[in-house]
C-alpha positions, 0 to 999 in steps of 0.5 A: 097895698097896690103900686100906683100905675105910671103911665110914659107921657105920650107927646102929641106934638111930633105927630101933630102934621100927621094927625091933622091929616088923619083927622081930615080923612076921618072928617071926609068919611063923616061928611060923606055919611051924611043923610044930606051929603055935600057937595064934592066940591066941598069935600074936596075942600075939607081934604085940601084945607087938611093937607094946607093946615098940615103943611102950615104945622109942617113949617112952624116946627122947622128947627124944633125937632122932637121924638115921640113913644120912645124915639119910635117917632122922629119928627126932625128937619129931615122928616119936616122937609120930606113932609113939605114934599108930600103935603105939595104933592097931595095938594096937587093931586087933590087940586087936579082930582076934583073935576077929573072925578066929575068927568070920569063919572067916580066922585066919592067922598072915599076917594078924598079920605084914601088920598088922605090916608095915604098921605098920612102914611107917607108922612109917618114913613118918613118920621119913622125911627123904628122898623116897625113904625117904618113898616106900619107907615109904609102899610097905611099908605100901600093900602090906601094907594091899592084901593085908589089904583082901583077905585074906578071899577068900571074901568078893567084897566084900573082894577087890573092895575090894582090887583097887580099893585096889591099882589106884588106890593104884599110880595115885597112887604112880607120880604120887608117884614122877614128883613126886620125879623131878621135885623131884630134876630140878629140886633135885639132891637128894631130901633134904628139908633140902637141897631146902628150901635150894634152894626159894627160887631154884626156887620159879618153876622149871616142873619144881619146881612141877610135881614138887611138884604130883605129890608133893600129888597122891599125898599127897591119895590117901593122906590121902583128900582130894578129889578124890582120895577115890573109893577110900574108900566101896568099900574101907571097906566091902568091906575086913575091918572090923578092916583097915578100922579100920587103913586109917582110923587108922594109915595117915591118921596116917603119911600126915598126918605124911609131908606135914606133914614135906614141907610144913614142911621141904622146902617152907617157902619156898613156904608161901604157894603151897601155903597157898592150894591147901590152903585150897580142898582143905580146904573142899571135902573136908569139905563133900563128905565130910559131905554124901555122908555123909548119904545113907548107909545103909551104916554102914562107908560112912557112917564112910568118908565121915566120914574124908574129912571129918575129913581136911578138917578137919586140912588146916585146921590145916596151912593156919593153919600155925605152931606152933598149927595144925600142933601141933593137927592132930597131936593131932587125929589122936590124938583121931581114932585112938581114936575111929575104932578105937573105932567101928569095933571096936563094928562087929566085936563086932556080928552079925546073923543070922549076918553082920556088922552094918552097916547103920545099921537093923541097930542099931535097939534096940541099946540095949535089948538091949546098953546098954553096946555102944550107949553105947560107940558113942553116945560114939564118934559124939558125939565125932566130931561134937565134943561136949563134953567129948569128945576130939573136941571139944577136936581141933576146938577147936584146929584151928579156934581156931589158924586164927582166931588167924592173923586172917586174913580167908580162914582166918576164912571157912574156920572158918566153912565147917568149923563148918557142916560140922560141924553138918551131920555131927550129922545123920547121926551122931546118926541112928545114936543115934536108932536105937540108942534109939528105934527097934525092930529089923525082923526080927533083932536085933542080937546081941553076940558075946562077945570079951574082947579086943574089949571090952578094946580098946573100953575103952580107947578109951573111956578115951582119948577121955574122958581127953583130953577132960577133960585135953588140956592135957599131950597138946597140949603135947607135940604142940606141942612135937613140932612146934616143931623143924619149923616155924620 
């Protein structure tokens, strides 16, 4: 007589936002395979509907935390807040892509499906409560982005960017996987909560220390911190601009979310050790990013080094720690997403001589010919500098303020370094503004590529940076509520 097979309960509620995005990606692929293929606009609308549906499901679950698969997936308020950021990023990228793909001759259902699969990986990464799920989510996101970076096979730069991204990404993933293996060997588990319970007695174990170090190397690549940042300028420059915007916003938010959860949950017992390491990494990251950006004449490369510098600013919040510091990082991710997606969105709408306008010199005289477009790009750049009352200023204010309020002298010095770096950054951002308003174009001027969906994306981004700058309080409070259970 055999015993009855008892299956464990499977809770899909915590996975609902991610499942909606995955289902939308599968539907897009099926539509693309139909004999009478729907129009690209319809496929884009289906993809956008999936992201909006995931966003609504995320908002509906706020304040209703859930766990699934033996605590391997944790959909708490922290993951929900990051999911909102990721869904906003994906929606803006989809809006920017509709006419951008048509102009570049690269319309395909695969593009929208890959964007959705990458988005699903990002959302799952934010909710990963286990190192195995973290790795699987990271690879789902990364593999989709590798293909997207080289999807425009007619452009050699795109293929080169995809290959560099893939090789270096695989190299970083091997470090991460080896770190997971060593961490499991030292603690006997890959669950973040259970790792935290054993860290106190294992913090000096060489295997555990090496495993954590390799984990941080893998995360360093994904958040583009120094010295793991070398892939960023080449990939940002070579990849299609809409894909670059997704890499710069959604993937960075997801990677930072996973890093925050690992540090504040699994490694909370070793906070003094990783805080000292992040102090050095933060100082180097923002300094190298800003200094290198000064020498760039390509706008996409300049924004690439800028994104490295902003990763350094966010690391300042992690160094500060506590609810104010980590909450400030979440709010900074929200402001950075709107600002950066908007800046790259302007690039997708600008053409010069039937080619994409990516050189700083291409934008000379833009204000005289397309004043609204120039004003939008100017606002995004001023927000990246941190000029009040835009969102970028408020984000930096909370991050730097959290570091100052700790009262530790080393954190005060780190804040001084961050403020000096913000002053350096003003030079290369304002140089673009000077070109737009005070220079005349040499040769053919930049032309505006009409796009209703692209214009809608820019309007949403502009409203976002203004609203977050003028009324930041509710969003900061939500960010702090989201991180409170993690930082205890």
